[in-house]
N, C-alpha and C positions, 0 to 999 in steps of 0.2 A: 549570540543568535536572534533570531525575531521571534523566533518558535515561544518561546517563554512569554514575551511581554505580548503574544495574541493568546495565549494564553489566560495571562492576569484579564484582559481588556475584557476576554468572556467571560469571567468569573468562573474559570475551569480551574481543577485541581493540576497540580502538577505532578502526576502519578502516573505509574503504567502504561493505563488502558488510553491515558491522553497523551503519548509520547509519539516522538516523529515515525517509529515501525507500525504504531497502528495508521498514521495519516499514509505512510506506504500501501498498507493494504487494502485501507478507503482509497485511496487512487485507482491501484490497481482492479478494486470490483467494478469502479467507475469507468474505467476503460472497457470490462467485459462486458457490463450491460450497454455499452455502446457499441459492441457488437467487434470490438477488436481481439485478435486472436491471443490465446494464452503465449503460443510462440514469440509474437512480438512484446507483448510485456515483459516476459520474462529476460527480454534482447534487454530492452529497454529499463528497467529495474536491476538488472545485471544478476537475477537468478541462474544458480547453475543448471539448473533440472527444473522442467516445469513438473514432472512425477514429483521430488522433494516437496512441492508446496498443495497441490491440488489432487496426489492420486490419476490425474487424466491422462490417455493416451496420447504420444505426439501426435500433431495435426500437421 
């Protein structure tokens, strides 16, 4: 897996807050900031429902 060597090179610990799940949330946040719809992001990331993660109403 390429993630662990990247953490090591960056001098970051291999702990939960630096894991792939955190990267997934960062990516979703970046897409939201760029104006992408929650519906599209949920479909791309395989999230079953938008409400389960953000409490948002469907758009």
